[in-house]
Backbone as a chain_set.jsonl record, in Angstrom:
{"seq": "MYKRPGDRYVIKVFNQDPGYLEYLDYVLANQSNPHVPKIKGRYMKINDDTYAVRMEELTDMDNDYGSEDRRILQMIEGADFRHAAQNAYLQEHLPQLAQLMRDLDKMGLENDIYYGNVMKRGDTLVITDPVR", "coords": {"N": [[0.846, -1.171, 0.0], [0.426, 2.241, -0.66], [0.888, 5.577, 0.416], [0.284, 8.986, 0.204], [1.55, 11.763, 1.919], [-0.793, 13.389, 3.989], [-3.049, 12.555, 2.588], [-6.212, 10.845, 2.823], [-6.63, 8.443, 1.822], [-5.231, 5.316, 0.743], [-3.16, 3.808, -1.725], [-3.688, 0.773, -3.099], [-1.917, -1.67, -4.642], [-2.16, -4.435, -6.725], [-1.822, -7.775, -8.024], [-3.462, -9.301, -10.834], [-6.323, -10.944, -9.86], [-8.949, -12.859, -10.068], [-10.877, -13.5, -8.059], [-10.423, -11.532, -6.084], [-10.954, -9.225, -7.567], [-13.667, -9.648, -8.058], [-14.564, -9.475, -5.409], [-13.933, -6.761, -4.927], [-15.767, -5.556, -6.689], [-18.11, -6.278, -5.347], [-17.675, -4.883, -2.934], [-17.732, -2.227, -3.856], [-20.417, -2.077, -4.571], [-21.593, -2.263, -2.123], [-21.054, -0.218, -0.248], [-22.268, 0.843, 1.995], [-22.085, -1.024, 3.974], [-20.493, -1.403, 6.994], [-18.348, -3.12, 7.32], [-16.832, -3.465, 5.081], [-14.138, -2.15, 3.112], [-13.9, 1.371, 2.456], [-14.018, 2.684, -0.72], [-12.511, 4.836, -3.064], [-13.595, 6.012, -6.008], [-13.014, 3.773, -8.738], [-11.424, 0.577, -9.219], [-8.391, 0.386, -11.122], [-6.8, -0.681, -14.114], [-3.403, -1.212, -14.47], [-1.417, -2.49, -15.97], [-1.109, -5.487, -17.979], [-1.484, -7.438, -15.926], [-1.681, -6.1, -13.484], [-3.221, -4.105, -11.046], [-4.735, -1.195, -9.467], [-6.165, 0.432, -6.622], [-7.923, 3.016, -4.908], [-8.199, 3.224, -1.539], [-9.686, 3.597, 1.678], [-7.672, 4.612, 4.466], [-6.793, 2.287, 6.837], [-6.465, 0.738, 10.099], [-3.909, -1.474, 10.822], [-4.129, -4.682, 12.24], [-2.077, -6.248, 13.28], [-1.874, -8.611, 14.807], [-2.583, -7.77, 17.294], [-5.121, -7.561, 19.051], [-8.255, -7.268, 20.778], [-10.054, -9.515, 23.04], [-12.72, -9.852, 22.171], [-12.584, -9.189, 19.431], [-10.811, -11.213, 18.661], [-12.401, -13.447, 19.165], [-14.448, -13.08, 17.28], [-12.955, -13.203, 14.888], [-12.095, -15.87, 15.039], [-14.533, -17.105, 14.679], [-15.148, -16.499, 12.021], [-13.026, -17.358, 10.467], [-12.472, -19.523, 7.974], [-15.076, -20.463, 8.171], [-18.296, -21.872, 7.335], [-20.825, -20.201, 6.149], [-23.295, -20.824, 5.197], [-24.71, -22.314, 6.862], [-26.898, -21.902, 9.486], [-26.211, -22.193, 12.199], [-23.532, -21.589, 12.302], [-23.367, -18.831, 12.199], [-24.955, -17.604, 14.16], [-24.341, -16.024, 16.435], [-23.01, -13.853, 15.2], [-25.078, -12.937, 13.551], [-26.852, -11.972, 15.413], [-25.346, -10.006, 16.838], [-23.628, -8.659, 15.043], [-24.952, -8.042, 12.444], [-24.462, -7.039, 9.814], [-21.897, -7.878, 9.232], [-22.307, -10.628, 9.324], [-24.007, -10.822, 7.104], [-22.264, -10.063, 5.049], [-20.468, -12.233, 5.149], [-22.181, -14.361, 4.445], [-22.849, -13.542, 1.86], [-20.336, -13.727, 0.6], [-20.0, -16.498, 0.668], [-22.121, -17.231, -1.028], [-21.166, -16.196, -3.388], [-19.276, -18.001, -3.967], [-16.626, -17.788, -3.317], [-13.436, -18.655, -2.067], [-12.823, -18.792, 1.343], [-10.467, -16.807, 2.923], [-9.856, -15.647, 5.364], [-8.119, -14.166, 7.947], [-6.207, -12.712, 10.646], [-4.456, -11.022, 9.198], [-5.856, -10.236, 6.941], [-7.827, -8.676, 7.812], [-8.707, -5.528, 8.955], [-8.959, -2.491, 10.904], [-11.373, 0.076, 11.396], [-11.538, 2.43, 13.497], [-13.306, 0.966, 16.032], [-14.382, -0.969, 14.458], [-14.355, -3.986, 12.682], [-12.922, -4.568, 9.541], [-13.163, -6.214, 6.554], [-10.692, -6.81, 4.423], [-9.476, -8.393, 2.422], [-10.809, -11.089, 1.669], [-10.574, -13.441, 0.233], [-9.153, -16.289, -1.436]], "CA": [[0.0, 0.0, 0.0], [1.169, 3.481, -0.767], [0.126, 6.717, 0.921], [0.898, 10.299, 0.07], [1.292, 12.518, 3.148], [-1.976, 14.24, 3.991], [-4.202, 11.89, 1.966], [-6.992, 9.945, 3.669], [-6.705, 7.174, 1.111], [-3.992, 4.657, 0.347], [-3.243, 3.144, -3.025], [-3.355, -0.646, -3.005], [-1.531, -2.234, -5.936], [-2.274, -5.889, -6.618], [-1.816, -8.529, -9.273], [-4.779, -9.767, -11.25], [-6.869, -12.039, -9.07], [-10.387, -12.779, -10.355], [-11.656, -13.493, -6.819], [-10.31, -10.227, -5.435], [-11.688, -8.269, -8.401], [-15.086, -9.874, -7.772], [-14.814, -8.901, -4.088], [-13.956, -5.297, -5.07], [-17.068, -5.197, -7.266], [-19.063, -6.399, -4.24], [-17.4, -3.767, -2.02], [-18.237, -0.999, -4.483], [-21.884, -2.112, -4.56], [-22.064, -2.37, -0.741], [-20.296, 0.739, 0.543], [-22.959, 1.155, 3.254], [-21.744, -2.035, 4.967], [-19.307, -0.893, 7.697], [-17.297, -4.132, 7.385], [-16.064, -3.467, 3.836], [-13.367, -0.907, 3.012], [-14.44, 2.455, 1.636], [-13.231, 2.819, -1.943], [-12.705, 6.099, -3.776], [-13.549, 5.73, -7.439], [-13.024, 2.353, -9.121], [-10.069, 0.072, -9.41], [-7.948, 0.621, -12.494], [-5.789, -1.588, -14.644], [-2.139, -0.524, -14.74], [-0.884, -3.217, -17.125], [-1.845, -6.732, -18.238], [-1.866, -8.208, -14.742], [-1.544, -5.283, -12.284], [-4.315, -3.161, -10.814], [-4.613, -0.321, -8.304], [-7.428, 0.943, -6.119], [-7.81, 3.952, -3.785], [-8.957, 2.654, -0.427], [-9.495, 4.338, 2.916], [-6.586, 4.136, 5.323], [-7.3, 1.529, 7.98], [-5.448, 0.355, 11.069], [-3.485, -2.869, 10.768], [-4.322, -5.311, 13.542], [-0.78, -6.763, 13.725], [-2.057, -9.651, 15.82], [-2.812, -7.104, 18.566], [-6.531, -7.247, 19.109], [-8.893, -7.683, 22.018], [-10.662, -10.844, 23.088], [-13.935, -9.893, 21.35], [-12.122, -9.265, 18.043], [-10.249, -12.553, 18.481], [-13.545, -14.374, 19.109], [-15.123, -12.887, 15.991], [-12.076, -13.753, 13.86], [-12.148, -17.33, 15.114], [-15.819, -17.534, 14.121], [-15.247, -16.34, 10.567], [-11.914, -18.015, 9.775], [-12.803, -20.807, 7.371], [-16.439, -20.9, 8.502], [-19.277, -22.055, 6.263], [-21.941, -19.385, 6.608], [-24.586, -21.28, 4.671], [-25.361, -23.008, 7.972], [-27.325, -20.9, 10.461], [-25.522, -22.353, 13.479], [-22.207, -20.977, 12.21], [-23.357, -17.373, 12.322], [-26.011, -17.118, 15.054], [-23.811, -14.92, 17.237], [-22.798, -12.706, 14.316], [-26.376, -12.423, 13.102], [-27.456, -11.213, 16.521], [-24.53, -8.885, 17.296], [-23.0, -7.966, 13.912], [-25.708, -8.563, 11.292], [-23.89, -6.673, 8.516], [-20.759, -8.772, 9.025], [-22.899, -11.93, 8.982], [-24.496, -10.723, 5.73], [-21.08, -10.077, 4.199], [-19.951, -13.602, 5.091], [-23.117, -15.167, 3.643], [-22.705, -13.127, 0.465], [-19.096, -14.317, 0.085], [-20.287, -17.913, 0.42], [-22.975, -17.32, -2.221], [-20.335, -15.88, -4.545], [-18.417, -19.15, -4.193], [-15.229, -17.411, -3.134], [-12.812, -19.426, -0.996], [-12.561, -17.99, 2.528], [-9.068, -16.651, 3.315], [-9.886, -14.619, 6.395], [-7.29, -14.306, 9.136], [-5.959, -11.355, 11.129], [-3.766, -10.215, 8.196], [-6.804, -9.765, 5.928], [-8.841, -7.904, 8.521], [-8.153, -4.313, 9.547], [-9.956, -1.816, 11.728], [-11.759, 1.476, 11.282], [-11.968, 2.636, 14.877], [-13.563, -0.333, 16.668], [-15.074, -1.827, 13.494], [-13.56, -4.888, 11.856], [-13.125, -4.362, 8.113], [-12.627, -7.335, 5.799], [-10.031, -6.178, 3.277], [-9.118, -9.347, 1.375], [-11.321, -12.326, 2.262], [-10.607, -14.574, -0.702], [-7.899, -16.901, -1.861]], "C": [[0.895, 1.237, 0.0], [0.285, 4.616, -0.286], [0.945, 7.984, 0.733], [0.587, 11.086, 1.343], [0.077, 13.437, 2.993], [-3.207, 13.612, 3.365], [-4.906, 10.996, 2.976], [-7.088, 8.557, 3.051], [-5.318, 6.627, 0.86], [-4.221, 4.065, -1.041], [-2.8, 1.701, -2.812], [-3.092, -1.135, -4.425], [-1.54, -3.745, -5.773], [-2.241, -6.519, -7.995], [-3.217, -9.038, -9.567], [-5.167, -11.008, -10.456], [-8.383, -11.964, -9.263], [-11.249, -12.75, -9.091], [-11.61, -12.149, -6.132], [-11.041, -9.158, -6.243], [-13.195, -8.413, -8.185], [-15.451, -9.299, -6.401], [-14.849, -7.375, -4.169], [-15.259, -4.819, -5.706], [-18.157, -5.249, -6.192], [-18.907, -5.209, -3.285], [-17.967, -2.473, -2.586], [-19.758, -0.928, -4.455], [-22.449, -2.096, -3.142], [-21.299, -1.434, 0.189], [-20.982, 1.126, 1.858], [-22.678, 0.115, 4.335], [-20.463, -1.588, 5.674], [-18.14, -1.87, 7.727], [-16.554, -4.318, 6.069], [-15.298, -2.147, 3.765], [-14.075, 0.112, 2.128], [-13.466, 2.684, 0.478], [-13.533, 4.169, -2.566], [-12.534, 5.818, -5.258], [-13.693, 4.248, -7.711], [-11.582, 1.872, -9.155], [-9.693, 0.285, -10.863], [-6.817, -0.326, -12.855], [-4.551, -0.776, -14.986], [-1.433, -1.153, -15.929], [-1.635, -4.543, -17.216], [-2.281, -7.479, -16.99], [-1.729, -7.43, -13.424], [-2.657, -4.24, -12.236], [-3.984, -2.286, -9.615], [-6.006, 0.162, -7.921], [-7.126, 1.919, -4.991], [-8.764, 3.49, -2.698], [-8.687, 3.509, 0.812], [-8.314, 3.768, 3.696], [-7.199, 3.498, 6.57], [-6.138, 1.185, 8.905], [-5.173, -1.135, 10.965], [-3.61, -3.467, 12.159], [-3.03, -5.884, 14.105], [-0.884, -7.768, 14.86], [-2.308, -9.075, 17.213], [-4.267, -6.665, 18.617], [-7.131, -7.842, 20.37], [-9.585, -9.028, 21.912], [-11.929, -10.927, 22.244], [-13.571, -9.973, 19.863], [-11.587, -10.659, 17.745], [-11.377, -13.573, 18.34], [-14.246, -14.283, 17.752], [-14.27, -13.469, 14.862], [-12.086, -15.269, 13.869], [-13.444, -17.863, 14.517], [-15.819, -17.504, 12.597], [-14.103, -16.991, 9.809], [-12.36, -19.379, 9.269], [-14.213, -21.297, 7.624], [-17.305, -21.014, 7.249], [-20.554, -21.36, 6.704], [-23.267, -19.725, 5.941], [-25.382, -21.975, 5.762], [-25.645, -22.02, 9.087], [-26.563, -20.994, 11.773], [-24.155, -21.672, 13.462], [-22.236, -19.482, 12.478], [-24.438, -16.814, 13.233], [-25.535, -15.928, 15.875], [-23.631, -13.675, 16.373], [-24.115, -12.093, 13.876], [-27.017, -11.558, 14.171], [-26.682, -9.938, 16.83], [-23.91, -8.048, 16.179], [-23.683, -8.405, 12.616], [-25.104, -8.201, 9.933], [-22.631, -7.493, 8.206], [-21.251, -10.168, 8.653], [-23.389, -11.926, 7.533], [-23.338, -10.77, 4.743], [-20.554, -11.502, 4.048], [-20.876, -14.512, 4.285], [-22.983, -14.827, 2.17], [-21.439, -13.705, -0.158], [-19.295, -15.8, -0.217], [-21.109, -18.084, -0.853], [-22.182, -17.052, -3.494], [-19.387, -17.036, -4.871], [-16.94, -18.853, -4.039], [-14.652, -18.148, -1.927], [-12.375, -18.497, 0.131], [-11.07, -17.996, 2.871], [-8.97, -15.568, 4.388], [-9.033, -15.048, 7.577], [-6.896, -12.887, 9.514], [-5.266, -10.463, 10.104], [-4.673, -9.661, 7.115], [-7.979, -9.012, 6.552], [-8.146, -6.709, 9.152], [-9.251, -3.655, 10.366], [-10.136, -0.366, 11.304], [-12.323, 1.807, 12.655], [-12.103, 1.279, 15.551], [-14.195, -1.346, 15.713], [-14.095, -2.681, 12.711], [-13.925, -4.672, 10.392], [-12.415, -5.495, 7.379], [-12.03, -6.792, 4.509], [-9.75, -7.131, 2.126], [-9.534, -10.738, 1.831], [-11.175, -13.568, 1.399], [-9.206, -15.042, -1.077], [-7.928, -17.049, -3.358]], "O": [[1.974, 1.25, 0.591], [-0.919, 4.627, -0.542], [2.13, 8.039, 1.06], [-0.556, 11.067, 1.8], [-0.058, 14.158, 2.004], [-4.317, 14.095, 3.591], [-4.271, 10.453, 3.88], [-7.568, 7.616, 3.682], [-4.346, 7.379, 0.774], [-5.36, 3.856, -1.458], [-1.671, 1.444, -2.394], [-3.951, -1.022, -5.299], [-0.996, -4.276, -4.804], [-2.582, -5.89, -8.997], [-4.045, -9.185, -8.668], [-4.424, -11.988, -10.397], [-9.034, -11.096, -8.682], [-12.257, -12.044, -9.056], [-12.632, -11.665, -5.645], [-11.68, -8.278, -5.667], [-13.915, -7.416, -8.135], [-16.518, -8.705, -6.241], [-15.707, -6.751, -3.545], [-15.799, -3.788, -5.305], [-19.02, -4.373, -6.133], [-19.898, -4.603, -2.878], [-18.612, -1.709, -1.868], [-20.328, 0.156, -4.329], [-23.656, -1.933, -2.965], [-20.937, -1.824, 1.299], [-20.334, 1.682, 2.745], [-23.001, 0.344, 5.501], [-19.439, -1.41, 5.015], [-17.039, -1.487, 8.122], [-15.733, -5.227, 5.947], [-15.756, -1.137, 4.298], [-14.764, -0.247, 1.173], [-12.263, 2.854, 0.676], [-14.686, 4.6, -2.594], [-11.454, 5.433, -5.706], [-14.41, 3.546, -6.999], [-10.644, 2.669, -9.124], [-10.56, 0.357, -11.735], [-6.0, -0.712, -12.019], [-4.631, 0.224, -15.7], [-0.913, -0.45, -16.795], [-2.687, -4.702, -16.595], [-3.346, -8.096, -16.988], [-1.667, -8.041, -12.358], [-2.984, -3.594, -13.231], [-3.073, -2.589, -8.843], [-6.898, 0.285, -8.761], [-6.201, 1.703, -4.207], [-9.972, 3.38, -2.91], [-7.603, 4.069, 0.972], [-8.003, 2.581, 3.591], [-8.017, 4.106, 7.259], [-4.973, 1.326, 8.534], [-6.092, -1.953, 11.013], [-3.24, -2.833, 13.147], [-2.905, -5.995, 15.324], [-0.058, -7.765, 15.773], [-2.252, -9.803, 18.204], [-4.598, -5.532, 18.266], [-6.596, -8.786, 20.951], [-9.687, -9.606, 20.83], [-12.194, -11.973, 21.652], [-14.181, -10.74, 19.118], [-11.879, -11.224, 16.691], [-11.312, -14.461, 17.49], [-14.593, -15.303, 17.156], [-14.791, -14.15, 13.98], [-12.085, -15.892, 12.808], [-13.461, -18.94, 13.921], [-16.411, -18.37, 11.953], [-14.208, -17.163, 8.594], [-12.598, -20.29, 10.062], [-14.521, -22.449, 7.319], [-17.07, -20.34, 6.246], [-21.286, -21.881, 7.546], [-24.25, -19.0, 6.098], [-26.583, -22.201, 5.614], [-24.727, -21.366, 9.582], [-26.294, -19.969, 12.401], [-23.674, -21.226, 14.504], [-21.242, -18.916, 12.935], [-24.807, -15.648, 13.091], [-26.248, -14.931, 15.996], [-24.043, -12.579, 16.755], [-24.253, -10.87, 13.831], [-27.646, -10.542, 13.873], [-27.289, -8.893, 17.062], [-23.691, -6.85, 16.356], [-23.064, -9.067, 11.783], [-25.223, -8.98, 8.987], [-22.34, -7.767, 7.042], [-20.684, -10.817, 7.775], [-23.211, -12.91, 6.814], [-23.423, -11.441, 3.715], [-20.23, -11.929, 2.94], [-20.399, -15.35, 3.519], [-23.001, -15.719, 1.322], [-21.456, -14.128, -1.314], [-18.818, -16.301, -1.235], [-20.834, -18.97, -1.662], [-22.484, -17.607, -4.551], [-18.766, -17.046, -5.933], [-16.095, -19.577, -4.566], [-15.304, -18.253, -0.889], [-11.645, -17.532, -0.098], [-10.481, -19.055, 3.083], [-8.111, -14.689, 4.324], [-9.199, -16.135, 8.13], [-7.214, -11.947, 8.785], [-5.466, -9.248, 10.13], [-4.3, -8.707, 6.432], [-8.988, -8.75, 5.896], [-7.115, -6.859, 9.808], [-10.345, -4.202, 10.505], [-9.189, 0.317, 10.912], [-13.478, 1.491, 12.939], [-11.134, 0.525, 15.636], [-14.509, -2.464, 16.121], [-13.127, -2.174, 12.145], [-15.104, -4.603, 10.045], [-11.216, -5.709, 7.56], [-12.755, -6.366, 3.61], [-9.783, -6.719, 0.966], [-8.701, -11.496, 2.33], [-11.613, -14.647, 1.798], [-8.232, -14.29, -1.035], [-6.969, -17.546, -3.948]]}, "num_chains": 1, "name": "protein.A"}
């Protein structure tokens, strides 16, 4: 990620990944969900296999998170959210995160959520790169 001093956005440069591009399309269509990163504009193709996107600056968790965050991450790491029992807690306490996880399952994207692919906006967990 690259950031120019004074900007509120970072530039994320990534190699072509159909799953991640599909997730970015989902993110752009669901900017009201607090658990997806806020994107400025659209992603753009730099060359045949490299893209860039302007994304809000978030706080890296660096494995330093509280017990509630740890509990939530354990629930969503590799979970199958097509089964109601897997997301009962999330549905009750974090319904928009539960919806995001169900939507990812419906999209058929392989879950790659761990602390390195989750950042924070204040106290809110933001799923930045949930797919493999």
